[in-house]
N, C-alpha and C positions, 0 to 999 in steps of 0.2 A: 423351414427349408432354407431360407436365405441365411439364417444364422449358421447352419451346417456348412453351406458353401463358403461363407465368410471364414469359418474356423479352418476349413481345409486350405483355403487360399493363404491364410496366415501361416499355417504350418509349412506350406510349400515355399513361401517367401523366406521363412526362417531357415529351412534346409538349404536353400540356394545361398542365403547369406553366410551360413556356416561353411559351406563348401568353398565359397569365394574367399572367406577369411583363411581357411586352411590352405588354399592354393596360394594366396598372397604370402602366408607365413613360410610355406615351402620354398617359394621363389626367393624370398628374402634370405632364408637360411642357405640356399644354394649359393648365392653370390657372396654372402658373408663368409661361408666356409671356404670357398675358393680363394677369396682375398687373403684369408688367414693362412691357407696352405701355401700360397705364393710367398707371403712374408716369412713363414716358417722355413720353407725350403731355402730361400735366399739368405736369411739372417743366420741360420744354423751354420752354414759353411763359412760365411764371412767372419762370424764371431769365433768359430773354431780356429780358422786360419790366423786371425789376429792374436788370439790368446796363446797360440803355440809358437808364434814367431816374434812376439814383442820382447822388450827388455824386461828384466826382473826375474823373480822366482817362477819357474815353470811348474805347474801342478802336475801330478802324476795322472796320466790318462787312464790307467787301470782303476784308480780310485774314483774317477769321474764316471766310468762305466758302472761301477757298483752303486754309486749314488743315484744315477739315473734309473737303474733297475729297481732300486729300493723305493724311489718315489713313484714309479709306475705301479709297483706292487701295492703300495699303500693306497693309491688312487683307486685301483680296481677293488680292493677290499672295502673301501668306503662306498663305492657304487653298489656292491652286493648288499652292504648294510642298508643303503637307501632303498633298494628293492625289497628288503625285508621290513621296510617301514620303521627302521630304527630299533627293531626288536633284537637285542644282542643275543638272547638265548636262541632265537630262531636262526640268526646269522651264524652263530657258532655251531649249531646243529647241522646246518646246511653244509658248512665247510668240512665238518667231521665226516658226514655221510658221503660227500662227493670227492674228498681228497684223501683222508686218512683210511677210510674203509674200502677204497678202491685204489690200492697202490699200483696195480698193473696199469690202470688207465692213466694215473698220474705220471708214472715213469715214462710213458710215451712222449711226454714233453721234454724229457731230459736231453734228447738229441738236438732238436731245434734250438733249445735254450743255450746249449754249449756253443752251437754254431753262431747264434746271434751274438754271444759274448765275444767270440773271436772276431766276428765282423765289426762290431763296434770299436774294438781296440784297433783293428786295421784301418778304420776310418780316420782315427787320430794320426796314425803313421802316414797315411796318404795325404791328408790335408796339411801335415807338417812339411811335406816335401814337394807338393805341387801347388802352383798358383790356384787361387780359389775358382776362377773361371774355368781353368783347364780341368780341375777336379770335377766341377759340376757337369761339364760336358761328358767327360770320360765315364763318370758314374752311371750314365744312362745305359751302359752295356748291360746293366742288370735286367733291362727289358728283354734282351736276347736270352740270357741265362734262365730267366723265369719262364719264358715261352718254351724253351727247349725242355725244361724239367716238367712243365705242364703237359706237354705232348707225351713225354715218356712215362710220367708217374700217374697222371690223371686221365690220360687218353683223350685230351682235348684236341681239337682240330684248329688249324690256322689257314686262313685264306691265302691265296696267291699274293694278294696285296700286302698282307702282313709279313710274308716271307720277304717280299721285295723291300719293305720298310726296314727290316732287320739288316739287309745288305747295305742299304743307304746309311743306316745308323752306324754300322761297323766302319764303313768308308769314312764317314764324318769324323768319328773318334780317331781313326788312323791318321787322318790329315792333321787334326789338332795335336796329336802326340808327336808327329814328325816335326812340326814347327816348335814344339816344346823342347824336344831333345836338341834341336839346332840352336834355339835361343830361348832359354828359360829366364825371361826378364820380368821380374816383379820386385819392387822395392819393399823390403820389410825392415822392421825396427830392431833387428838383431843380427849378429854375425854367425849364428848357428848354421853349420853346414847342412845343405839340402841336397838330396839325391833324387833326381827326377825318375831314374830307373826304379829305385826302391818304391817311390810313390806310385808309379804305374803298376808294379807287381802287387802292391797292397790293394789298389783299386780293383784290379782284375780278380784277385782271390776273394775280395769282399763281395764283388758282384756275383761270383759263382756261389759263395756261401749264402748270400741273400736270396738268390733264386731257389736254391735247394731248400733252405729253411722255410721260406715263404710257401712254397708248394707243399711241403711236408705238413706244415701247420694247417693249410687249407684242407688237405686230405683228412687230417684228424678232425677238423671242425665238421666236415661233411659226413664223416663216418660215425659221429656220436651225437648225443643230445646235449652235451655241455655248451653253455653260452660262451660268447667271446670273452666276457669278463672273467668267467671261471677259468678258461684256458689261459688267459693272461696272468692270472694269479699263479697257476701252476708253472707257467713260463718264468714268472718273476722269482718264484722260490728257487728254482734251479739256477736262474740267472745270477742271483745274489751269491749263491754258494760257489758256482763256477767262477764268478767274478772275483770273489775273495781269494780263490786259489790262484787266479791270475795275478792278483796283487802280491801274494806271497812269493810266487815263482819268479816274477819279473822285477818287482820293486820292493821286495820284502825288507831288506836291510835298510834301504833309504827311508821307507815309510816308518819303520821302527825308530829310526834316528830322528827324523824330521816331523813325523806326525802324519796321520791319514789325510788331513785337510791342508797340508802344506801347499802354499801358493794359491789357495782359494781366495777369491774376492767376488764382488757382486757379478762381474762379467762371467766368471766360471759357473756361478749358480744359474745365471740366465741360460747358459749353454746346456746345463744339466736338465733344467726344466723344459727347455725347447726340445731336447732329444727325447725326454720322457713322454711328453704330451703329443709328440709328432704322430705316433701311431694311432692314438685316440682321435686325432684330428682327421686322419685319413678315413677312419671309420665313419665320421660325420659326413665327409665329402661323398663317400660312396652311397650313403643313405639318401642324401638330398640332391646330389648331382648325378653324374655318370662318368664313364671312362673317358669319353671325348673331352669333357670339360676338365677332368683330372689331368689328362695329357696336355691340354692347353695351359693349365696352371703350371705344370712342370716346364713347359717351353718358356713361358713368361718369366719364371724364376731364374732360368739360365740367362736370359737377357738382363734381368735386374742384377744378378750376381756379377755379370761382366761389366756393366756400367758402374756399379759400386766399386768393383776392384780397380777400375781405372782411376777413380778419385781417391780411394782409400790406400791402395798399394801401388799406385802409378803403373798399373799393368799395361803393357804395350800390346795393343790389338793389331795383329798383322793381317794381311789379306788371307793367308792360309787359315788362320783362326776363324775369320769371318765365314769363309767357305765351309769349313768343317762344322762350325756351330750351326750354320744355316741348314746343313744336311741333317744334323742331329735333331734340330727342332722340327724340321719337316717330317722326319721319320717317326718321331714321337706322336705327332698329330695323325699321320697316316695309319700308324699301328692302332690308334684308338678308335678309328672309324668302324662302324658296325659292319659285320660281314654281309655280303649279298648272297642270295641263294644261288645265283648263277656262277659264283666263283667255285673253282675246284678246290676242295679242302684236302689238306695233307696231314697225316698223323692220327686220324681217328682209328680207334680199334674196331 
């Protein structure tokens, strides 16, 4: 009898130990992924800004988009292969059954893929014409566009607090843009002409396209049995094809003359890898953290980008920028807060 009690006690102790280890692992992964997300958000914009405004041969943004999509496609293919335990025959059979034999399902991803391609190209236009800190703040308008498309396309509801946060966000971005149009001061290493209005238009269109494509992709994921990795493979296939069309239509003659990888150096490859793995990193954050901490990470990345821009590009921080950025950071955090039952919700079908 004592032996049985002892055995049960040992099992309980082992279960508690395993649960504790899993909790510790989840906690560590939560903060590691958040730190990585902050670094990724901040460094992507800073490196893109530096690479597009430095002296020397400028790489073609269209080819960088294709390279990033290709890298993302290869990564997802390898993840599926890993899930098939390295069995190439099983892997090929799975891809044939889910992609080739279901063309209608696959073609659904053509629309968001094309939009993502346009968005990624617009990001290069925006970051080439706006200071890094200003771009980082303005790009948070995608929260508003995503929320509006979620209400219209998915029937989601937003609390009053979330609607208020979007008004605060829009106000903060407007203040930042007012000071940018009045005094676009950032020292860069090249005499390339920069157009703040063009940069603003590129950011706004990019935010709208990001919101629509993201919600459309979410709707497809929820309405089918395909995994995230499979859907990213389908996105990547169309992304590469539409990206190559973008290369041909915009930079075709120059690429033919100078080469696809003209102007590429280690920094450009860092940008491509950063952009390719950014989406996968967000998936990890969502798994181990939550929207509140994700919003916090976005806010911190804005601060990090601003501080870095001051030292790297001698960006002049004005009072209006501080006020606008503070409003945006506050709005991002408020929007991420969980909805309370007592709040009146708007937009539910």
